[in-house]
C-alpha positions in Angstrom: -38.6 -2.0 71.4 -41.6 -3.9 72.9 -41.6 -7.6 72.6 -45.0 -7.6 70.9 -43.6 -5.3 68.2 -40.8 -7.6 67.3 -40.4 -10.8 65.5 -39.4 -13.1 68.3 -38.6 -16.8 69.0 -41.9 -17.2 70.8 -43.1 -19.9 68.4 -45.2 -22.7 69.9 -44.9 -26.2 68.5 -48.4 -25.9 67.0 -47.5 -22.6 65.3 -44.2 -24.0 64.0 -46.0 -27.0 62.5 -48.8 -24.9 61.1 -46.2 -22.6 59.5 -44.5 -25.4 57.7 -47.5 -27.7 57.0 -48.5 -28.3 53.5 -45.8 -28.8 51.0 -42.2 -28.6 50.0 -40.6 -25.3 49.1 -42.5 -23.5 46.4 -40.6 -22.4 43.3 -37.3 -24.0 44.3 -35.6 -26.7 42.3 -35.0 -29.8 44.3 -33.3 -32.2 41.9 -33.2 -35.9 42.7 -29.9 -36.3 41.0 -26.6 -35.7 42.8 -24.9 -32.5 41.6 -21.1 -32.3 41.5 -20.2 -28.9 42.9 -16.4 -29.3 43.3 -13.5 -31.5 42.3 -10.7 -31.6 44.8 -8.0 -33.6 43.2 -9.5 -37.1 42.8 -12.1 -36.3 45.4 -15.6 -35.5 44.1 -17.8 -33.2 46.2 -21.5 -33.6 45.4 -24.8 -32.3 46.8 -28.1 -34.1 46.8 -31.4 -32.9 48.2 -33.3 -34.1 51.2 -36.3 -31.9 50.1 -37.4 -28.7 51.6 -40.1 -27.0 53.7 -41.5 -23.6 54.8 -40.9 -21.9 58.1 -42.6 -18.9 59.8 -40.6 -15.7 59.8 -40.4 -15.9 63.6 -38.1 -18.9 63.2 -35.5 -17.1 61.1 -35.0 -13.8 62.9 -35.5 -12.8 66.5 -36.0 -9.4 68.1 -36.2 -7.5 64.7 -39.0 -5.1 64.0 -41.4 -6.7 61.4 -41.3 -3.7 59.1 -37.5 -3.9 58.9 -37.4 -7.6 58.3 -40.1 -7.4 55.6 -38.4 -4.5 53.9 -35.2 -6.5 53.7 -36.9 -9.6 52.3 -38.9 -7.5 49.8 -35.7 -5.8 48.6 -34.1 -9.2 48.1 -37.1 -10.5 46.1 -37.9 -13.0 48.8 -41.4 -14.0 50.3 -42.5 -11.8 53.1 -45.0 -14.3 54.7 -42.9 -17.5 55.1 -39.3 -18.6 54.7 -38.6 -21.2 52.1 -35.7 -23.5 52.9 -34.0 -26.4 51.2 -31.9 -29.2 52.6 -28.6 -29.8 50.8 -26.8 -33.0 51.9 -23.0 -33.1 51.0 -21.6 -36.3 49.6 -17.9 -36.9 49.3 -16.8 -39.6 46.8 -13.4 -41.2 47.2 -13.0 -44.0 44.7 -15.9 -46.3 45.2 -16.6 -45.1 48.8 -18.8 -42.3 50.0 -18.8 -40.1 53.0 -22.0 -38.2 53.9 -22.0 -35.0 56.0 -25.4 -35.0 57.7 -28.1 -37.6 57.0 -31.2 -35.6 56.3 -34.6 -35.7 58.0 -35.9 -39.2 57.6 -39.7 -39.9 57.6 -40.8 -38.3 60.8 -40.0 -34.6 60.5 -41.8 -32.0 58.3 -43.8 -32.4 55.1 -41.5 -31.9 52.1 -38.4 -33.2 53.8 -37.0 -36.8 54.2 -36.2 -37.3 50.5 -32.6 -38.3 50.8 -33.1 -42.1 50.6 -35.3 -41.9 47.6 -33.0 -39.4 45.9 -29.9 -41.5 46.5 -31.6 -44.4 44.8 -32.8 -42.3 41.9 -29.2 -41.0 41.5 -27.9 -44.6 41.4 -25.8 -44.2 44.6 -25.5 -47.5 46.5 -26.2 -46.9 50.2 -23.9 -49.8 51.1 -21.0 -47.9 49.7 -21.4 -45.1 52.3 -18.7 -45.8 54.8 -18.9 -42.7 57.0 -21.7 -40.4 58.2 -20.4 -37.3 60.0 -22.8 -34.9 61.6 -22.5 -31.1 61.9 -25.1 -31.2 64.7 -28.1 -33.2 65.9 -31.1 -31.2 64.7 -33.8 -33.3 63.1 -33.1 -32.4 59.5 -29.5 -33.4 59.9 -29.7 -36.5 62.1 -33.0 -38.2 61.9 -32.4 -39.6 58.4 -29.7 -41.9 59.7 -32.5 -44.4 60.6 -35.0 -45.6 58.0 -38.7 -46.2 58.4 -38.0 -49.7 59.8 -35.7 -48.3 62.5 -32.7 -49.8 60.7 -29.5 -48.0 59.7 -30.1 -46.3 56.3 -26.4 -46.8 55.7 -25.7 -50.4 57.0 -21.9 -50.3 56.4 -21.3 -46.8 57.8 -19.7 -45.6 61.0 -20.9 -42.3 62.6 -19.2 -39.4 64.1 -20.4 -36.4 66.1 -18.7 -33.8 68.3 -18.3 -34.6 72.0 -20.2 -31.4 73.0 -23.1 -32.1 70.7 -23.4 -35.7 71.9 -23.3 -34.6 75.6 -25.9 -31.9 75.2 -28.6 -34.0 73.6 -27.9 -37.0 75.8 -28.0 -34.9 79.0 -30.9 -35.9 81.4 -31.8 -32.2 81.7 -31.7 -31.3 78.1 -35.4 -30.4 78.1 -34.8 -27.7 80.7 -32.3 -26.1 78.4 -34.7 -25.8 75.4 -37.9 -23.9 74.7 -41.0 -26.1 74.6 -41.2 -26.1 70.8 -37.8 -27.8 70.7 -38.6 -30.7 73.1 -39.5 -32.9 70.1 -36.0 -32.2 68.8 -34.5 -33.6 72.0 -36.7 -36.7 72.1 -35.8 -37.5 68.5 -32.1 -36.9 69.0 -32.0 -39.2 72.0 -33.8 -41.9 70.1 -31.5 -41.7 67.0 -28.3 -41.3 69.0 -29.2 -44.4 71.1 -29.9 -46.4 67.9 -26.5 -45.6 66.4 -24.5 -45.4 69.6 -22.5 -48.6 69.1 -21.2 -47.4 65.7 -20.6 -43.8 66.8 -17.4 -42.1 67.8 -17.0 -38.6 69.1 -14.5 -35.9 68.2 -13.3 -32.4 69.3 -13.2 -29.4 67.0 -9.8 -29.1 65.3 -9.5 -32.8 64.8 -9.3 -34.5 61.4 -12.4 -36.7 61.5 -11.5 -38.5 58.2 -8.7 -38.0 55.7 -8.8 -34.4 54.5 -11.9 -33.6 56.6 -11.3 -31.3 59.6 -14.0 -30.3 62.1 -14.2 -26.5 62.7 -15.8 -25.1 65.9 -18.9 -23.2 65.0 -21.0 -23.4 68.2 -24.1 -21.3 68.7 -26.7 -22.8 66.5 -26.3 -25.8 68.9 -23.7 -26.1 71.6 -21.5 -28.6 69.7 -22.2 -27.4 66.1 -19.2 -27.8 63.8 -18.4 -27.0 60.1 -16.1 -29.2 58.1 -13.1 -28.1 56.0 -12.9 -30.7 53.2 -9.6 -30.7 51.3 -7.7 -32.6 48.6 -5.4 -31.7 45.7 -4.4 -28.4 47.3 -8.1 -27.1 47.3 -10.7 -26.8 50.0 -14.4 -26.2 50.5 -16.1 -25.5 53.8 -19.3 -27.3 54.6 -21.2 -24.9 56.8 -24.1 -27.0 58.2 -26.4 -24.4 59.9 -23.7 -21.9 60.9 -25.0 -19.7 58.0 -28.5 -20.4 56.9 -30.2 -17.6 55.0 -29.1 -16.1 51.7 -30.0 -12.6 52.7 -30.3 -12.2 56.5 -27.2 -14.2 57.4 -25.0 -12.1 55.1 -26.6 -8.6 55.2 -27.2 -8.8 59.0 -25.1 -11.5 60.6 -25.5 -9.7 63.9 -29.3 -10.4 63.9 -30.3 -13.2 66.2 -31.6 -16.3 64.6 -34.7 -17.9 65.9 -33.2 -21.3 65.3 -30.0 -20.8 67.3 -29.8 -22.4 70.8 -27.5 -19.5 71.8 -28.4 -16.6 69.6 -25.6 -14.3 70.8 -23.0 -17.0 70.2 -24.6 -17.9 66.8 -24.3 -14.3 65.6 -20.6 -14.1 66.7 -19.9 -17.3 64.9 -21.5 -16.1 61.7 -19.5 -12.9 61.7 -16.2 -14.8 62.4 -16.9 -17.3 59.6 -17.9 -14.6 57.1 -14.7 -12.7 57.9 -12.7 -15.8 57.2 -14.6 -16.8 54.1 -14.2 -13.4 52.5 -10.5 -13.0 53.5 -9.6 -16.5 52.3 -12.0 -16.5 49.3 -13.0 -19.9 50.4 -16.0 -21.6 48.6 -18.6 -23.2 50.9 -21.7 -25.3 50.9 -24.7 -24.2 53.0 -27.2 -26.8 54.1 -30.1 -24.3 53.7 -28.7 -22.0 51.1 -30.3 -22.0 47.6 -29.8 -25.4 46.0 -27.2 -26.9 45.6 -25.9 -24.6 48.4 -22.5 -23.8 46.8 -21.3 -20.2 47.0 -18.9 -17.7 48.3 -19.1 -14.5 50.4 -18.2 -11.0 49.3 -17.9 -7.8 51.4 -20.9 -5.5 51.0 -20.1 -2.3 52.8 -20.0 -3.2 56.5 -21.7 -6.5 55.8 -21.6 -9.3 53.2 -23.4 -10.8 50.3 -23.9 -14.3 49.2 -22.8 -15.1 45.6 -24.0 -18.4 44.3 -21.5 -20.7 42.7 -17.7 -20.6 43.2 
């Protein structure tokens, strides 16, 4: 298949920004309130929105014939010109304290994103009660919201945690050479935010319990140090996926398709398949950062592939 006949990753920064410019996701509910999606013993798992935006199709699937991609989207009742995405931030409430998994986009990313701070206030959640912020990875829509518009900690009483590999990748002096040009702004932003929170940040390895009942699961591919989190209490668990699985149709029906947003597309596809096998075998509910709001669902076998089922 010729490159010019495929949907590829060749998205310039200008094209990427043009593709998402304008507004938040059309026709998608983005509630300001926090939604409780699971109760694990005394632990409450909630989701709140950081907003949403649109992405060009070239950013969601790479090396796939346009006709095949559009036919799949049309069959699933999804737009065939852009991809709508939401940003689901997971909140964990233990007594009066909160843990947040990923911190949203802040004020300097894309139009329609960066709603976390306002939505927490609207939901009556006191940011001073957030004691831990733990990152799946350091992409802008997961990291940049840790710092507010005044370059101060959004969560003044929180400590931060991120995987060793993720920290090392983004802090590397040669990170720009490892990324396409349209991702250079990701690196610049990551270095700025990680420097700002460095004194309050600890680093972990996959497999470690990063907080009581929260275990980091290796899910590299989307970024070199990407992790998911298994959150457990009261004999129940839910897996917080981050960006290991991102699209309600493509990620499930064709996990082998290369994602335009993965740093290592081959590894990202292998990780998706492994996760989906585990999720279907264990019947484990999960929360996807970019799956339809509030992101809660489960996976079912669908022939040789899978299907996303909202809810749990």
